[in-house]
PQR file with spaces between the fields and no chain letter, atoms N, CA, C, O and H, PARSE charges and radii, in Angstrom:
ATOM       1  N    MET     1      77.524  106.777  141.063 -0.4000 1.5000
ATOM       2  CA   MET     1      78.193  107.130  139.837 -0.0000 2.0000
ATOM       3  C    MET     1      78.554  105.889  139.024  0.5500 1.7000
ATOM       4  O    MET     1      78.412  105.886  137.801 -0.5500 1.4000
ATOM       5  N    THR     2      79.015  104.850  139.687 -0.4000 1.5000
ATOM       6  CA   THR     2      79.382  103.627  138.973 -0.0000 2.0000
ATOM       7  C    THR     2      78.185  103.051  138.236  0.5500 1.7000
ATOM       8  O    THR     2      78.305  102.621  137.089 -0.5500 1.4000
ATOM       9  H    THR     2      79.131  104.853  140.681  0.4000 1.0000
ATOM      10  N    GLU     3      77.031  103.043  138.890 -0.4000 1.5000
ATOM      11  CA   GLU     3      75.841  102.488  138.244 -0.0000 2.0000
ATOM      12  C    GLU     3      75.406  103.333  137.046  0.5500 1.7000
ATOM      13  O    GLU     3      74.830  102.804  136.095 -0.5500 1.4000
ATOM      14  H    GLU     3      76.934  103.392  139.822  0.4000 1.0000
ATOM      15  N    ASP     4      75.675  104.636  137.083 -0.4000 1.5000
ATOM      16  CA   ASP     4      75.355  105.508  135.947 -0.0000 2.0000
ATOM      17  C    ASP     4      76.213  105.170  134.738  0.5500 1.7000
ATOM      18  O    ASP     4      75.728  105.173  133.607 -0.5500 1.4000
ATOM      19  H    ASP     4      76.143  105.066  137.855  0.4000 1.0000
ATOM      20  N    VAL     5      77.478  104.882  134.973 -0.4000 1.5000
ATOM      21  CA   VAL     5      78.389  104.513  133.887 -0.0000 2.0000
ATOM      22  C    VAL     5      77.938  103.205  133.249  0.5500 1.7000
ATOM      23  O    VAL     5      77.914  103.087  132.024 -0.5500 1.4000
ATOM      24  H    VAL     5      77.873  104.880  135.892  0.4000 1.0000
ATOM      25  N    ILE     6      77.582  102.230  134.066 -0.4000 1.5000
ATOM      26  CA   ILE     6      77.143  100.932  133.564 -0.0000 2.0000
ATOM      27  C    ILE     6      75.818  101.067  132.820  0.5500 1.7000
ATOM      28  O    ILE     6      75.625  100.421  131.790 -0.5500 1.4000
ATOM      29  H    ILE     6      77.601  102.326  135.062  0.4000 1.0000
ATOM      30  N    ALA     7      74.916  101.882  133.317 -0.4000 1.5000
ATOM      31  CA   ALA     7      73.636  102.098  132.638 -0.0000 2.0000
ATOM      32  C    ALA     7      73.861  102.732  131.264  0.5500 1.7000
ATOM      33  O    ALA     7      73.219  102.343  130.289 -0.5500 1.4000
ATOM      34  H    ALA     7      75.072  102.406  134.154  0.4000 1.0000
ATOM      35  N    TYR     8      74.753  103.686  131.187 -0.4000 1.5000
ATOM      36  CA   TYR     8      75.062  104.346  129.913 -0.0000 2.0000
ATOM      37  C    TYR     8      75.602  103.340  128.900  0.5500 1.7000
ATOM      38  O    TYR     8      75.169  103.319  127.748 -0.5500 1.4000
ATOM      39  H    TYR     8      75.275  104.002  131.979  0.4000 1.0000
ATOM      40  N    ILE     9      76.533  102.523  129.326 -0.4000 1.5000
ATOM      41  CA   ILE     9      77.134  101.531  128.432 -0.0000 2.0000
ATOM      42  C    ILE     9      76.089  100.504  127.992  0.5500 1.7000
ATOM      43  O    ILE     9      76.000  100.176  126.809 -0.5500 1.4000
ATOM      44  H    ILE     9      76.884  102.540  130.262  0.4000 1.0000
ATOM      45  N    ALA    10      75.306  100.002  128.934 -0.4000 1.5000
ATOM      46  CA   ALA    10      74.309   98.976  128.622 -0.0000 2.0000
ATOM      47  C    ALA    10      73.264   99.508  127.646  0.5500 1.7000
ATOM      48  O    ALA    10      72.878   98.806  126.711 -0.5500 1.4000
ATOM      49  H    ALA    10      75.378  100.268  129.896  0.4000 1.0000
ATOM      50  N    ARG    11      72.806  100.730  127.851 -0.4000 1.5000
ATOM      51  CA   ARG    11      71.802  101.303  126.953 -0.0000 2.0000
ATOM      52  C    ARG    11      72.360  101.543  125.559  0.5500 1.7000
ATOM      53  O    ARG    11      71.619  101.489  124.577 -0.5500 1.4000
ATOM      54  H    ARG    11      73.120  101.300  128.611  0.4000 1.0000
ATOM      55  N    ALA    12      73.653  101.805  125.462 -0.4000 1.5000
ATOM      56  CA   ALA    12      74.273  102.022  124.157 -0.0000 2.0000
ATOM      57  C    ALA    12      74.423  100.715  123.376  0.5500 1.7000
ATOM      58  O    ALA    12      74.484  100.740  122.147 -0.5500 1.4000
ATOM      59  H    ALA    12      74.255  101.849  126.259  0.4000 1.0000
ATOM      60  N    LEU    13      74.481   99.584  124.066 -0.4000 1.5000
ATOM      61  CA   LEU    13      74.712   98.304  123.409 -0.0000 2.0000
ATOM      62  C    LEU    13      73.449   97.615  122.897  0.5500 1.7000
ATOM      63  O    LEU    13      73.524   96.835  121.948 -0.5500 1.4000
ATOM      64  H    LEU    13      74.431   99.565  125.064  0.4000 1.0000
ATOM      65  N    VAL    14      72.298   97.883  123.500 -0.4000 1.5000
ATOM      66  CA   VAL    14      71.090   97.125  123.184 -0.0000 2.0000
ATOM      67  C    VAL    14      70.220   97.840  122.156  0.5500 1.7000
ATOM      68  O    VAL    14      70.410   99.022  121.870 -0.5500 1.4000
ATOM      69  H    VAL    14      72.237   98.516  124.272  0.4000 1.0000
ATOM      70  N    GLN    15      69.254   97.089  121.602 -0.4000 1.5000
ATOM      71  CA   GLN    15      68.316   97.674  120.638 -0.0000 2.0000
ATOM      72  C    GLN    15      67.150   98.361  121.330  0.5500 1.7000
ATOM      73  O    GLN    15      66.558   99.288  120.778 -0.5500 1.4000
ATOM      74  H    GLN    15      69.100   96.128  121.834  0.4000 1.0000
ATOM      75  N    ASN    16      66.817   97.914  122.528 -0.4000 1.5000
ATOM      76  CA   ASN    16      65.698   98.492  123.283 -0.0000 2.0000
ATOM      77  C    ASN    16      66.219   99.116  124.579  0.5500 1.7000
ATOM      78  O    ASN    16      66.080   98.520  125.647 -0.5500 1.4000
ATOM      79  H    ASN    16      67.297   97.160  122.976  0.4000 1.0000
ATOM      80  N    PRO    17      66.812  100.296  124.501 -0.5600 1.5000
ATOM      81  CA   PRO    17      67.411  100.885  125.702  0.2800 2.0000
ATOM      82  C    PRO    17      66.393  101.233  126.786  0.5500 1.7000
ATOM      83  O    PRO    17      66.753  101.356  127.956 -0.5500 1.4000
ATOM      84  N    GLU    18      65.133  101.390  126.408 -0.4000 1.5000
ATOM      85  CA   GLU    18      64.115  101.713  127.420 -0.0000 2.0000
ATOM      86  C    GLU    18      63.831  100.543  128.349  0.5500 1.7000
ATOM      87  O    GLU    18      63.254  100.735  129.420 -0.5500 1.4000
ATOM      88  H    GLU    18      64.840  101.289  125.457  0.4000 1.0000
ATOM      89  N    HIS    19      64.226   99.330  127.961 -0.4000 1.5000
ATOM      90  CA   HIS    19      64.011   98.156  128.802 -0.0000 2.0000
ATOM      91  C    HIS    19      65.194   97.835  129.711  0.5500 1.7000
ATOM      92  O    HIS    19      65.125   96.907  130.516 -0.5500 1.4000
ATOM      93  H    HIS    19      64.695   99.174  127.091  0.4000 1.0000
ATOM      94  N    VAL    20      66.264   98.588  129.587 -0.4000 1.5000
ATOM      95  CA   VAL    20      67.435   98.356  130.436 -0.0000 2.0000
ATOM      96  C    VAL    20      67.179   98.951  131.810  0.5500 1.7000
ATOM      97  O    VAL    20      66.758  100.101  131.944 -0.5500 1.4000
ATOM      98  H    VAL    20      66.320   99.343  128.933  0.4000 1.0000
ATOM      99  N    GLN    21      67.443   98.143  132.825 -0.4000 1.5000
ATOM     100  CA   GLN    21      67.248   98.583  134.205 -0.0000 2.0000
ATOM     101  C    GLN    21      68.503   98.240  134.995  0.5500 1.7000
ATOM     102  O    GLN    21      68.969   97.101  134.971 -0.5500 1.4000
ATOM     103  H    GLN    21      67.785   97.210  132.717  0.4000 1.0000
ATOM     104  N    VAL    22      69.038   99.214  135.684 -0.4000 1.5000
ATOM     105  CA   VAL    22      70.252   99.013  136.470 -0.0000 2.0000
ATOM     106  C    VAL    22      69.931   99.323  137.926  0.5500 1.7000
ATOM     107  O    VAL    22      69.549  100.442  138.268 -0.5500 1.4000
ATOM     108  H    VAL    22      68.660  100.140  135.704  0.4000 1.0000
ATOM     109  N    ASP    23      70.091   98.316  138.772 -0.4000 1.5000
ATOM     110  CA   ASP    23      69.854   98.478  140.209 -0.0000 2.0000
ATOM     111  C    ASP    23      71.169   98.256  140.931  0.5500 1.7000
ATOM     112  O    ASP    23      71.897   97.308  140.636 -0.5500 1.4000
ATOM     113  H    ASP    23      70.401   97.407  138.494  0.4000 1.0000
ATOM     114  N    ALA    24      71.470   99.123  141.868 -0.4000 1.5000
ATOM     115  CA   ALA    24      72.726   98.993  142.607 -0.0000 2.0000
ATOM     116  C    ALA    24      72.460   99.142  144.094  0.5500 1.7000
ATOM     117  O    ALA    24      71.629   99.945  144.517 -0.5500 1.4000
ATOM     118  H    ALA    24      70.880   99.893  142.108  0.4000 1.0000
ATOM     119  N    HIS    25      73.177   98.360  144.870 -0.4000 1.5000
ATOM     120  CA   HIS    25      73.127   98.528  146.320 -0.0000 2.0000
ATOM     121  C    HIS    25      74.515   98.282  146.891  0.5500 1.7000
ATOM     122  O    HIS    25      75.279   97.456  146.393 -0.5500 1.4000
ATOM     123  H    HIS    25      73.853   97.708  144.526  0.4000 1.0000
ATOM     124  N    ARG    26      74.814   99.014  147.939 -0.4000 1.5000
ATOM     125  CA   ARG    26      76.131   98.940  148.559 -0.0000 2.0000
ATOM     126  C    ARG    26      76.054   98.133  149.843  0.5500 1.7000
ATOM     127  O    ARG    26      75.127   98.271  150.641 -0.5500 1.4000
ATOM     128  H    ARG    26      74.193   99.685  148.344  0.4000 1.0000
ATOM     129  N    VAL    27      77.040   97.304  150.011 -0.4000 1.5000
ATOM     130  CA   VAL    27      77.180   96.521  151.230 -0.0000 2.0000
ATOM     131  C    VAL    27      78.639   96.640  151.649  0.5500 1.7000
ATOM     132  O    VAL    27      79.532   96.104  150.993 -0.5500 1.4000
ATOM     133  H    VAL    27      77.793   97.191  149.363  0.4000 1.0000
ATOM     134  N    GLY    28      78.865   97.335  152.727 -0.4000 1.5000
ATOM     135  CA   GLY    28      80.235   97.546  153.174 -0.0000 2.0000
ATOM     136  C    GLY    28      81.037   98.298  152.132  0.5500 1.7000
ATOM     137  O    GLY    28      80.649   99.388  151.713 -0.5500 1.4000
ATOM     138  H    GLY    28      78.139   97.771  153.261  0.4000 1.0000
ATOM     139  N    GLY    29      82.150   97.723  151.712 -0.4000 1.5000
ATOM     140  CA   GLY    29      83.008   98.357  150.728 -0.0000 2.0000
ATOM     141  C    GLY    29      82.763   97.866  149.319  0.5500 1.7000
ATOM     142  O    GLY    29      83.610   98.044  148.444 -0.5500 1.4000
ATOM     143  H    GLY    29      82.464   96.837  152.052  0.4000 1.0000
ATOM     144  N    SER    30      81.613   97.248  149.084 -0.4000 1.5000
ATOM     145  CA   SER    30      81.293   96.706  147.763 -0.0000 2.0000
ATOM     146  C    SER    30      80.020   97.317  147.214  0.5500 1.7000
ATOM     147  O    SER    30      79.134   97.724  147.966 -0.5500 1.4000
ATOM     148  H    SER    30      80.924   97.103  149.794  0.4000 1.0000
ATOM     149  N    ILE    31      79.939   97.375  145.902 -0.4000 1.5000
ATOM     150  CA   ILE    31      78.713   97.798  145.234 -0.0000 2.0000
ATOM     151  C    ILE    31      78.289   96.663  144.307  0.5500 1.7000
ATOM     152  O    ILE    31      79.067   96.197  143.474 -0.5500 1.4000
ATOM     153  H    ILE    31      80.658   97.045  145.291  0.4000 1.0000
ATOM     154  N    TYR    32      77.053   96.233  144.466 -0.4000 1.5000
ATOM     155  CA   TYR    32      76.479   95.158  143.658 -0.0000 2.0000
ATOM     156  C    TYR    32      75.543   95.782  142.637  0.5500 1.7000
ATOM     157  O    TYR    32      74.598   96.483  142.999 -0.5500 1.4000
ATOM     158  H    TYR    32      76.421   96.612  145.142  0.4000 1.0000
ATOM     159  N    ILE    33      75.805   95.528  141.358 -0.4000 1.5000
ATOM     160  CA   ILE    33      75.045   96.134  140.276 -0.0000 2.0000
ATOM     161  C    ILE    33      74.349   95.029  139.493  0.5500 1.7000
ATOM     162  O    ILE    33      75.002   94.127  138.969 -0.5500 1.4000
ATOM     163  H    ILE    33      76.573   94.959  141.063  0.4000 1.0000
ATOM     164  N    ASP    34      73.021   95.101  139.414 -0.4000 1.5000
ATOM     165  CA   ASP    34      72.224   94.152  138.643 -0.0000 2.0000
ATOM     166  C    ASP    34      71.730   94.855  137.382  0.5500 1.7000
ATOM     167  O    ASP    34      71.081   95.899  137.454 -0.5500 1.4000
ATOM     168  H    ASP    34      72.491   95.834  139.839  0.4000 1.0000
ATOM     169  N    VAL    35      72.043   94.274  136.230 -0.4000 1.5000
ATOM     170  CA   VAL    35      71.626   94.841  134.949 -0.0000 2.0000
ATOM     171  C    VAL    35      70.615   93.891  134.319  0.5500 1.7000
ATOM     172  O    VAL    35      70.910   92.717  134.097 -0.5500 1.4000
ATOM     173  H    VAL    35      72.571   93.426  136.171  0.4000 1.0000
ATOM     174  N    THR    36      69.419   94.405  134.032 -0.4000 1.5000
ATOM     175  CA   THR    36      68.403   93.604  133.349 -0.0000 2.0000
ATOM     176  C    THR    36      68.040   94.301  132.044  0.5500 1.7000
ATOM     177  O    THR    36      68.079   95.527  131.944 -0.5500 1.4000
ATOM     178  H    THR    36      69.179   95.359  134.212  0.4000 1.0000
ATOM     179  N    ALA    37      67.687   93.497  131.053 -0.4000 1.5000
ATOM     180  CA   ALA    37      67.324   94.032  129.740 -0.0000 2.0000
ATOM     181  C    ALA    37      66.256   93.130  129.138  0.5500 1.7000
ATOM     182  O    ALA    37      65.908   92.096  129.707 -0.5500 1.4000
ATOM     183  H    ALA    37      67.655   92.501  131.135  0.4000 1.0000
ATOM     184  N    ALA    38      65.742   93.532  127.986 -0.4000 1.5000
ATOM     185  CA   ALA    38      64.771   92.714  127.270 -0.0000 2.0000
ATOM     186  C    ALA    38      65.425   91.375  126.920  0.5500 1.7000
ATOM     187  O    ALA    38      66.633   91.320  126.693 -0.5500 1.4000
ATOM     188  H    ALA    38      66.024   94.372  127.524  0.4000 1.0000
ATOM     189  N    PRO    39      64.636   90.294  126.875 -0.5600 1.5000
ATOM     190  CA   PRO    39      65.217   88.972  126.599  0.2800 2.0000
ATOM     191  C    PRO    39      66.059   88.898  125.327  0.5500 1.7000
ATOM     192  O    PRO    39      67.062   88.185  125.295 -0.5500 1.4000
ATOM     193  N    GLY    40      65.673   89.610  124.296 -0.4000 1.5000
ATOM     194  CA   GLY    40      66.437   89.595  123.057 -0.0000 2.0000
ATOM     195  C    GLY    40      67.733   90.381  123.114  0.5500 1.7000
ATOM     196  O    GLY    40      68.589   90.232  122.242 -0.5500 1.4000
ATOM     197  H    GLY    40      64.859   90.190  124.322  0.4000 1.0000
ATOM     198  N    ASP    41      67.886   91.213  124.129 -0.4000 1.5000
ATOM     199  CA   ASP    41      69.076   92.054  124.248 -0.0000 2.0000
ATOM     200  C    ASP    41      70.124   91.498  125.208  0.5500 1.7000
ATOM     201  O    ASP    41      71.240   92.016  125.263 -0.5500 1.4000
ATOM     202  H    ASP    41      67.191   91.333  124.837  0.4000 1.0000
ATOM     203  N    ILE    42      69.794   90.476  125.948 -0.4000 1.5000
ATOM     204  CA   ILE    42      70.742   89.911  126.907 -0.0000 2.0000
ATOM     205  C    ILE    42      72.002   89.424  126.185  0.5500 1.7000
ATOM     206  O    ILE    42      73.115   89.611  126.677 -0.5500 1.4000
ATOM     207  H    ILE    42      68.888   90.055  125.904  0.4000 1.0000
ATOM     208  N    GLY    43      71.823   88.808  125.033 -0.4000 1.5000
ATOM     209  CA   GLY    43      72.971   88.328  124.269 -0.0000 2.0000
ATOM     210  C    GLY    43      73.904   89.446  123.855  0.5500 1.7000
ATOM     211  O    GLY    43      75.117   89.248  123.788 -0.5500 1.4000
ATOM     212  H    GLY    43      70.918   88.657  124.634  0.4000 1.0000
ATOM     213  N    ARG    44      73.358   90.618  123.578 -0.4000 1.5000
ATOM     214  CA   ARG    44      74.189   91.760  123.215 -0.0000 2.0000
ATOM     215  C    ARG    44      75.010   92.232  124.412  0.5500 1.7000
ATOM     216  O    ARG    44      76.135   92.700  124.242 -0.5500 1.4000
ATOM     217  H    ARG    44      72.372   90.779  123.633  0.4000 1.0000
ATOM     218  N    LEU    45      74.464   92.115  125.607 -0.4000 1.5000
ATOM     219  CA   LEU    45      75.202   92.525  126.796 -0.0000 2.0000
ATOM     220  C    LEU    45      76.265   91.501  127.188  0.5500 1.7000
ATOM     221  O    LEU    45      77.296   91.858  127.758 -0.5500 1.4000
ATOM     222  H    LEU    45      73.550   91.734  125.746  0.4000 1.0000
ATOM     223  N    ILE    46      76.015   90.245  126.886 -0.4000 1.5000
ATOM     224  CA   ILE    46      76.977   89.199  127.239 -0.0000 2.0000
ATOM     225  C    ILE    46      78.065   89.090  126.182  0.5500 1.7000
ATOM     226  O    ILE    46      79.244   88.981  126.520 -0.5500 1.4000
ATOM     227  H    ILE    46      75.177   89.955  126.423  0.4000 1.0000
ATOM     228  N    GLY    47      77.693   89.117  124.918 -0.4000 1.5000
ATOM     229  CA   GLY    47      78.664   89.052  123.840 -0.0000 2.0000
ATOM     230  C    GLY    47      79.182   87.643  123.597  0.5500 1.7000
ATOM     231  O    GLY    47      78.852   86.709  124.329 -0.5500 1.4000
ATOM     232  H    GLY    47      76.735   89.205  124.643  0.4000 1.0000
ATOM     233  N    ARG    48      79.989   87.507  122.570 -0.4000 1.5000
ATOM     234  CA   ARG    48      80.552   86.192  122.244 -0.0000 2.0000
ATOM     235  C    ARG    48      81.552   85.785  123.307  0.5500 1.7000
ATOM     236  O    ARG    48      82.477   86.523  123.644 -0.5500 1.4000
ATOM     237  H    ARG    48      80.257   88.265  121.976  0.4000 1.0000
ATOM     238  N    LYS    49      81.336   84.590  123.819 -0.4000 1.5000
ATOM     239  CA   LYS    49      82.187   84.015  124.870 -0.0000 2.0000
ATOM     240  C    LYS    49      82.269   84.915  126.097  0.5500 1.7000
ATOM     241  O    LYS    49      83.220   84.818  126.872 -0.5500 1.4000
ATOM     242  H    LYS    49      80.585   83.990  123.545  0.4000 1.0000
ATOM     243  N    GLY    50      81.278   85.793  126.283 -0.4000 1.5000
ATOM     244  CA   GLY    50      81.224   86.644  127.466 -0.0000 2.0000
ATOM     245  C    GLY    50      82.188   87.813  127.454  0.5500 1.7000
ATOM     246  O    GLY    50      82.439   88.421  128.495 -0.5500 1.4000
ATOM     247  H    GLY    50      80.505   85.872  125.653  0.4000 1.0000
ATOM     248  N    ARG    51      82.728   88.133  126.297 -0.4000 1.5000
ATOM     249  CA   ARG    51      83.726   89.210  126.230 -0.0000 2.0000
ATOM     250  C    ARG    51      83.140   90.574  126.545  0.5500 1.7000
ATOM     251  O    ARG    51      83.781   91.377  127.224 -0.5500 1.4000
ATOM     252  H    ARG    51      82.525   87.640  125.452  0.4000 1.0000
ATOM     253  N    THR    52      81.937   90.850  126.067 -0.4000 1.5000
ATOM     254  CA   THR    52      81.313   92.144  126.342 -0.0000 2.0000
ATOM     255  C    THR    52      80.983   92.266  127.827  0.5500 1.7000
ATOM     256  O    THR    52      81.197   93.317  128.430 -0.5500 1.4000
ATOM     257  H    THR    52      81.417   90.198  125.516  0.4000 1.0000
ATOM     258  N    ALA    53      80.461   91.188  128.415 -0.4000 1.5000
ATOM     259  CA   ALA    53      80.153   91.195  129.842 -0.0000 2.0000
ATOM     260  C    ALA    53      81.423   91.421  130.656  0.5500 1.7000
ATOM     261  O    ALA    53      81.402   92.162  131.639 -0.5500 1.4000
ATOM     262  H    ALA    53      80.287   90.334  127.925  0.4000 1.0000
ATOM     263  N    GLN    54      82.509   90.803  130.265 -0.4000 1.5000
ATOM     264  CA   GLN    54      83.769   90.981  130.974 -0.0000 2.0000
ATOM     265  C    GLN    54      84.269   92.416  130.852  0.5500 1.7000
ATOM     266  O    GLN    54      84.808   92.971  131.810 -0.5500 1.4000
ATOM     267  H    GLN    54      82.526   90.202  129.467  0.4000 1.0000
ATOM     268  N    ALA    55      84.091   93.016  129.681 -0.4000 1.5000
ATOM     269  CA   ALA    55      84.491   94.413  129.493 -0.0000 2.0000
ATOM     270  C    ALA    55      83.647   95.342  130.367  0.5500 1.7000
ATOM     271  O    ALA    55      84.168   96.298  130.941 -0.5500 1.4000
ATOM     272  H    ALA    55      83.653   92.565  128.903  0.4000 1.0000
ATOM     273  N    ILE    56      82.352   95.065  130.468 -0.4000 1.5000
ATOM     274  CA   ILE    56      81.473   95.862  131.330 -0.0000 2.0000
ATOM     275  C    ILE    56      81.922   95.740  132.781  0.5500 1.7000
ATOM     276  O    ILE    56      81.951   96.731  133.511 -0.5500 1.4000
ATOM     277  H    ILE    56      81.928   94.289  130.001  0.4000 1.0000
ATOM     278  N    ARG    57      82.268   94.535  133.195 -0.4000 1.5000
ATOM     279  CA   ARG    57      82.732   94.332  134.573 -0.0000 2.0000
ATOM     280  C    ARG    57      84.053   95.064  134.836  0.5500 1.7000
ATOM     281  O    ARG    57      84.267   95.596  135.925 -0.5500 1.4000
ATOM     282  H    ARG    57      82.244   93.730  132.602  0.4000 1.0000
ATOM     283  N    THR    58      84.925   95.088  133.842 -0.4000 1.5000
ATOM     284  CA   THR    58      86.202   95.784  133.994 -0.0000 2.0000
ATOM     285  C    THR    58      85.984   97.287  134.163  0.5500 1.7000
ATOM     286  O    THR    58      86.615   97.919  135.010 -0.5500 1.4000
ATOM     287  H    THR    58      84.751   94.657  132.957  0.4000 1.0000
ATOM     288  N    VAL    59      85.099   97.848  133.365 -0.4000 1.5000
ATOM     289  CA   VAL    59      84.782   99.277  133.489 -0.0000 2.0000
ATOM     290  C    VAL    59      84.146   99.560  134.847  0.5500 1.7000
ATOM     291  O    VAL    59      84.454  100.571  135.478 -0.5500 1.4000
ATOM     292  H    VAL    59      84.586   97.334  132.677  0.4000 1.0000
ATOM     293  N    ALA    60      83.266   98.677  135.296 -0.4000 1.5000
ATOM     294  CA   ALA    60      82.620   98.863  136.596 -0.0000 2.0000
ATOM     295  C    ALA    60      83.647   98.833  137.723  0.5500 1.7000
ATOM     296  O    ALA    60      83.573   99.635  138.653 -0.5500 1.4000
ATOM     297  H    ALA    60      83.016   97.856  134.784  0.4000 1.0000
ATOM     298  N    LYS    61      84.596   97.920  137.644 -0.4000 1.5000
ATOM     299  CA   LYS    61      85.629   97.837  138.675 -0.0000 2.0000
ATOM     300  C    LYS    61      86.483   99.099  138.700  0.5500 1.7000
ATOM     301  O    LYS    61      86.849   99.581  139.772 -0.5500 1.4000
ATOM     302  H    LYS    61      84.656   97.268  136.888  0.4000 1.0000
ATOM     303  N    ALA    62      86.803   99.635  137.525 -0.4000 1.5000
ATOM     304  CA   ALA    62      87.595  100.863  137.459 -0.0000 2.0000
ATOM     305  C    ALA    62      86.820  102.052  138.021  0.5500 1.7000
ATOM     306  O    ALA    62      87.374  102.865  138.761 -0.5500 1.4000
ATOM     307  H    ALA    62      86.506   99.243  136.654  0.4000 1.0000
ATOM     308  N    ALA    63      85.540  102.151  137.667 -0.4000 1.5000
ATOM     309  CA   ALA    63      84.714  103.261  138.177 -0.0000 2.0000
ATOM     310  C    ALA    63      84.508  103.144  139.681  0.5500 1.7000
ATOM     311  O    ALA    63      84.516  104.150  140.390 -0.5500 1.4000
ATOM     312  H    ALA    63      85.091  101.491  137.066  0.4000 1.0000
ATOM     313  N    ALA    64      84.324  101.925  140.167 -0.4000 1.5000
ATOM     314  CA   ALA    64      84.128  101.721  141.605 -0.0000 2.0000
ATOM     315  C    ALA    64      85.413  102.006  142.377  0.5500 1.7000
ATOM     316  O    ALA    64      85.363  102.522  143.493 -0.5500 1.4000
ATOM     317  H    ALA    64      84.318  101.108  139.590  0.4000 1.0000
ATOM     318  N    ALA    65      86.548  101.677  141.798 -0.4000 1.5000
ATOM     319  CA   ALA    65      87.824  101.921  142.471 -0.0000 2.0000
ATOM     320  C    ALA    65      88.044  103.407  142.718  0.5500 1.7000
ATOM     321  O    ALA    65      88.662  103.797  143.709 -0.5500 1.4000
ATOM     322  H    ALA    65      86.588  101.257  140.892  0.4000 1.0000
ATOM     323  N    ARG    66      87.533  104.231  141.810 -0.4000 1.5000
ATOM     324  CA   ARG    66      87.646  105.688  142.008 -0.0000 2.0000
ATOM     325  C    ARG    66      86.864  106.149  143.223  0.5500 1.7000
ATOM     326  O    ARG    66      87.183  107.176  143.821 -0.5500 1.4000
ATOM     327  H    ARG    66      87.030  103.914  141.005  0.4000 1.0000
ATOM     328  N    GLU    67      85.828  105.379  143.592 -0.4000 1.5000
ATOM     329  CA   GLU    67      85.021  105.698  144.763 -0.0000 2.0000
ATOM     330  C    GLU    67      85.484  104.916  145.995  0.5500 1.7000
ATOM     331  O    GLU    67      84.908  105.045  147.075 -0.5500 1.4000
ATOM     332  H    GLU    67      85.569  104.544  143.106  0.4000 1.0000
ATOM     333  N    GLY    68      86.529  104.107  145.821 -0.4000 1.5000
ATOM     334  CA   GLY    68      87.027  103.306  146.932 -0.0000 2.0000
ATOM     335  C    GLY    68      86.188  102.069  147.202  0.5500 1.7000
ATOM     336  O    GLY    68      86.167  101.566  148.325 -0.5500 1.4000
ATOM     337  H    GLY    68      86.998  104.003  144.943  0.4000 1.0000
ATOM     338  N    LEU    69      85.495  101.574  146.183 -0.4000 1.5000
ATOM     339  CA   LEU    69      84.611  100.423  146.334 -0.0000 2.0000
ATOM     340  C    LEU    69      85.075   99.267  145.454  0.5500 1.7000
ATOM     341  O    LEU    69      85.912   99.436  144.568 -0.5500 1.4000
ATOM     342  H    LEU    69      85.512  101.982  145.270  0.4000 1.0000
ATOM     343  N    ARG    70      84.518   98.101  145.717 -0.4000 1.5000
ATOM     344  CA   ARG    70      84.712   96.916  144.881 -0.0000 2.0000
ATOM     345  C    ARG    70      83.396   96.661  144.167  0.5500 1.7000
ATOM     346  O    ARG    70      82.339   96.697  144.798 -0.5500 1.4000
ATOM     347  H    ARG    70      83.838   97.963  146.437  0.4000 1.0000
ATOM     348  N    ALA    71      83.436   96.406  142.864 -0.4000 1.5000
ATOM     349  CA   ALA    71      82.203   96.252  142.081 -0.0000 2.0000
ATOM     350  C    ALA    71      81.960   94.792  141.698  0.5500 1.7000
ATOM     351  O    ALA    71      82.884   94.056  141.354 -0.5500 1.4000
ATOM     352  H    ALA    71      84.294   96.377  142.351  0.4000 1.0000
ATOM     353  N    VAL    72      80.691   94.400  141.769 -0.4000 1.5000
ATOM     354  CA   VAL    72      80.236   93.087  141.312 -0.0000 2.0000
ATOM     355  C    VAL    72      79.051   93.340  140.384  0.5500 1.7000
ATOM     356  O    VAL    72      78.053   93.933  140.794 -0.5500 1.4000
ATOM     357  H    VAL    72      79.940   94.998  142.049  0.4000 1.0000
ATOM     358  N    VAL    73      79.161   92.889  139.130 -0.4000 1.5000
ATOM     359  CA   VAL    73      78.111   93.128  138.139 -0.0000 2.0000
ATOM     360  C    VAL    73      77.456   91.815  137.779  0.5500 1.7000
ATOM     361  O    VAL    73      78.139   90.841  137.464 -0.5500 1.4000
ATOM     362  H    VAL    73      79.971   92.407  138.797  0.4000 1.0000
ATOM     363  N    ASP    74      76.111   91.781  137.824 -0.4000 1.5000
ATOM     364  CA   ASP    74      75.340   90.617  137.429 -0.0000 2.0000
ATOM     365  C    ASP    74      74.415   91.034  136.286  0.5500 1.7000
ATOM     366  O    ASP    74      73.655   91.995  136.404 -0.5500 1.4000
ATOM     367  H    ASP    74      75.556   92.572  138.079  0.4000 1.0000
ATOM     368  N    ILE    75      74.493   90.297  135.182 -0.4000 1.5000
ATOM     369  CA   ILE    75      73.673   90.610  134.003 -0.0000 2.0000
ATOM     370  C    ILE    75      72.577   89.573  133.890  0.5500 1.7000
ATOM     371  O    ILE    75      72.857   88.382  133.749 -0.5500 1.4000
ATOM     372  H    ILE    75      75.110   89.516  135.086  0.4000 1.0000
ATOM     373  N    ASP    76      71.320   90.018  133.953 -0.4000 1.5000
ATOM     374  CA   ASP    76      70.147   89.123  133.859 -0.0000 2.0000
ATOM     375  C    ASP    76      69.405   89.370  132.579  0.5500 1.7000
ATOM     376  O    ASP    76      68.393   88.719  132.317 -0.5500 1.4000
ATOM     377  H    ASP    76      71.093   90.985  134.068  0.4000 1.0000
């Protein structure tokens, strides 16, 4: 569920949503989420001074907490 929320947000932010790929795997009590997008859209996911990326990570942590997990988001 957490990865679905992040995929929805990431696709809404970029110009080429078909190139957004979200991969998640769980290790113990953590969920690791890798977000990849087209090279021109990475800046949109990171934002100025990383504010958008930080907001995405905050949402991921909140969604993961509902599942009893810890979230780690990596944007490539």
